N, C-alpha and C positions, 0 to 999 in steps of 0.2 A: 552634835545636836544644837538646834537653834529654836529659840522660842519666839512666837510672833508678838509684836507689840499690841498693846491694848488700844492705842489711838491711831486713827487714820492719819498717815503721814501727809497725805495730799490735803486733807481737810485742815489739819493743823497748819501747813504752810500757807494755805489760803487765808485762814483767819489771822495769822500773823502779818501777812501783807496787807490786809485791809485795816488792821488796827494801826499800823505804822503809816498808813497813807490815807487816813480819814478825811483829810483836807482836799483830796482828789475825788471828784465824782466820776466813778468808774462803773459801767455796767457789767455785771457777771451773770453767766448763765452756764453753769458747769454740770455736767452729768458724767458719772463714772461708777463703776461696779467693782466691788472687792470680793475676796474669797467667800464661799458659801452663799453666792447669789445675794448679796446685800448691796442695794443700789442706793446712790446719794444723789441729791440734787441742791445746788446752791443758787440762789437768785437775789440779785442786788439791782435795783433800779437807779436810773439817773435822778428821778425826783426825790428819792430819800435814801442817799448812799450810806447812811449810818445803819439803816435796817437791813439785816440779812435773814433771809428764809432758808432754813435747812429742813429738807425733806428726806426721809428715810423709807425704803421699801425692804421689808423683812422677806425671809424665805417663806414659801407657801407652807403652812403648817399641815401635818397629816391629821386624820380624823381623831386620833387617840390624843393629840395634844391639847392642852387647855389655853384657849385665846378668849380674851374679853375685850370687845370693841376693836377688833383687829390688832390687839397687842397682847403679849404674855401677860398673865396675871401678876400684879405688883409692879407693872412697868410705870404707870402714871405716878404712884407714890414714889418709886425710886428717882424719877426725874425731878420731882419736886424736892426730894430730900438732898439730891445731889447739886442741883443749880439754883435752888431758892427762886428769888425774883429776877434773876438775871436773864432767864428765858421764859417765854410765854407759849403755852401749848395751843395750837390752833385747832379749833374743832367746827366743822370737819376738817381733816387734812387735805392737801392737794390731791387731784385725781391721780390714781395709780400708785399712792403711797400710803403706808400705814401710820406715818407720823409726820408732822410738820411743826418745827420750833421756830419762833420769831425772837431774834436776838438783836437788841439795840447796842451797836458797838461803841457808841458814844457815851453809854452809861455804864461801862464796865468798871468795877472797883479797882483801885481806889479813886474816888470821884472827888477827893478834895482839891484836886488841881496841883498837888505837889509835884507829880511826875512830869506834867506838861510844862510847869513854870521852871523846873529845874532844867529841862532839856533846852528851853529858850534862853536861859541865862548862861548855860554852858553848852553850846553847840559842839564843841571839840571833843566832849566825852564820848567814847565809843559805845556801841550797843552792849547790852549785858553779856551776850554771848562771846564778844571779843575782849573782854576784860580778863587779863591773865591773873592779877593778884590786886586785892584792895590797896595794899600799901603802895605799890607802884603808881596807881592811879592818884591817890591822894597826895603823894609826894610831888608828882609831876604837876598836877592841877591846883594845888594849894586850896583845896576846898574844905569846908567845914565837915569834918568826919561824921558827925551825927546826921546832918542833913543828907549827906551822900548815902549813908547806911539806910536811911529812911527811903531814899530814892530807889536804891537796889531791892529793898523789901517790897515796894510798890510793884516793881517790874516782875520780880518772882511770883507776887501773889497773882498778878494778871496772867502771867504765862502759864502757872498751875491751872487757872480757871480755863484757859483756852485748851489745854491738854484734856480736862475733864469734858469739855464740850466736843472735842475731837474723839473722845472715847464713848460717844452716845451709843455706838453698837454694844459695847460691854454693859452700858447701864441698862438698856432696853431688854436685849436677849438674855442678860445674866441675872434679870431681876427675880425671876422664880427660884433659881438655884440659890441666889443670895438669902432669899426668905428662909428657905429650908435650912441652909447651913447656920444662919443666924440662931434658928431655934435649936440646932444641935449644940452650939457654943453654950447655950443655957440648959442643955439636956432635956429638951421638950420636943413636941411633934406639933405641926400646924393643926389647929383645930379644924375637924371637918375632913381632913385628909389622912386616910389610912390605907396602907397597902401601896399599890403601884401608882406612880405619877410620871407621865410622859412630857418631855419638853422638847421643843423644836431646836435644830441646830443646823439642819440643811434642808434644802427644798423637799417637801413631802417625806422628810425622814425625821426621826425623833430619837433620843436616848432617854433612859428610864432611871427614875430614883425610887429607892426603897427607903423611906425615912424611919428611923427608930430613935429612941431617946438617946442612946448611948453611941449610935453609929448611922451613917448614911451610905448605902451601897449604890454606886453609880455604874450603869451597865451600858455599854455602846455596842449595838449591832454595826459591824464593819462592812460596809458595801463599796464595791468598785465596779466599774464597767468594762474596763480592759482585763484581758486574761493574764497579761504581763503583770499588771498592777496588782491583781489579786495574789499572784505568786510572790511578789516582793513584799506585799503588806503582810501576808502570813508569815513569812520568814522574819520580817521586821518585828511583828508583834511577839512572836515567840522569844527572839532575842531580847526584847524590851522587858519581858516577864523575867527572863533569867538575869537581866541586869539589875533587877530590883533586890535580888538575893545577896548581892555583894555587901561587904561589911560596911562600907561607907554610907549606904542608903537604908540603914535600919530604921531611921525616922520617917521615911517616905511612906505613903499609903500603900498598903498591901495591894498586889496587882495580880489578876489571874486572866488567863486566855483559855478559851474552850471553843472547839469547832461546833458545839451544838448549844442551844439556848440554855442558860442556867436555870435552876429551879425557880428562882425569884420572878422569872418572866412567864410562868404557867398561866397567869391571868391576862397576858397581853394578847392582842389580836394576832392572828396567824399571819396576816399581811405585814405586820411590823417586824417579823422575825425572819424575813428572807435576807439572810446575811451570808454573802459568799466568802467572806475572810475571817469568819468566827466572831466571837464575843469577848470583849474586853471588860473586866469588872474592876472597880477601884472601891475600896472600903475607906471612907472618910470618918476620922474620930475627932473628937472636940479639940485635940492638941493641934490639928491641921488647920482650924479656922480661928485661932486665937489672935487677937489684935489685927496687925497688918497682914497676917497670913490669909485672912478672909479674901481680900481682893485678888491676891495671886491665885488662889485656889479656884476662885469662881471663873477667872479668866482662862486658866489652864484647862479646866474641865469643859468649859463652853467651847473652846476651840481645839479639842483633843483630835477629832477626825482630820480638820486642816493641818494640823501638826504632822499627823501620820502621811497625810497625802503629799505634804511638802517633802518629806524624807524619801518617800516612795519615789517621786518624780526625780529627786537629786540622785538616788541610787541608780535609777534607770539611765539617767544622763551620764553618770559616771561609768557604768557599764558600757554604753555606746561609745564614750571617749576611749576607753581601754581597748575595745574591739577595733576602732578605727586605727589606733596606734599599732596594734598588732598586725592588721592587715598591711599597713604601710611598711612596717619592718620586713614582713615576708615578701612584699614586692621588691623592696630594695635588695634582699638576699637573692631573689631569682634574677634580678638585673646584673648582679655581680657575677652570677654563674653562667651568663651567656658568653659563648666564644667570641672574642673581639677579632674580626676579619682584618680591619685596617691596623690594628695595633700588633698584629702577629709579626715577630722578628724572624728574619731569615738567616740561616747559618751560611757561612762561605761554601760549605760543600753540598749545600741543598741544590737540588736540580727541579726544574719545573718541566712538565711534560704538556704537550698540546695535542689534542685529538684531532686527527686529519679526517678529512672527507675521503670517500672512495675514489673520487677523481684525482684529488691531490696525491693520494698514496701510489696510484698508477703512473702519474707523471714523474714522481721521485724514483720509481723503480726503472723507468726506461732510461732516465738520465744517469 
């Protein structure tokens, strides 16, 4: 099993390249799409190379999902709480996108100048990722250890901030789920929300929350277009539920699979319940959202359908590989079974016969 990373690897690499080469005026105009139909756009102009515009397009929400101003509820507050004054929300966003963030890379913390001055004074010091141990570098370069540790802390803080910016998808799409689970940790329910809550996670598709003071039930209608994917997903989800019952996973959230909608979805619209691979339910308790567990729970639930789709495609690819190998082995067995005409050995007593024509036979009889 593999879990998807919360940050966009391409976005993080682009941000790191720009931060390390701020003195170079380079124009950037990148478009790309990641899983669940989330589109990104990065724009950097030659006139102002330190300013980066990051635009994000979210999946099209279904009618039952709660969107406010083109974003899930609580998304603006989550962006401000996560990034503070580092990023600025542009209103309105660029055409075709739900959100546009303005980031001044020249003002990223720490802004005391300690990092840049240290790099200029010691150009031979490798990048943070290439440092094996702190003791080896200190011994080789004879640098003041306190100053060097402050330099490392500055790099780590800046890298952590860039990872947060690259995780904008999790911050925005996971905002409603985070709000609900934060209330669960304090054993309360969001005021004004009682009953069923629909959240978008794929284009025109949603999953559902049933918040209660002591637990939150999360229900995923599983949909797939291909008949083979449906068969693989159904088998995978049934095994997924069985794996939860093993002794080593007692602390994991309870998981159920059903081919029909559970009773909690009786108030959901009929068009939202057209699932061809069944329904998966998770029951989240306060112990699952304590401390640092909250971020991991929010991300794993937000990307559960993508997680299942990934393993379905991997299983399908594995089956295709096994089938091709089986066919190749059968072809080799058939090739070995063919009688070899050229390689046939003749014994000393073996005789060969030539079939004569009628004319040749009469000539031989006369002679």
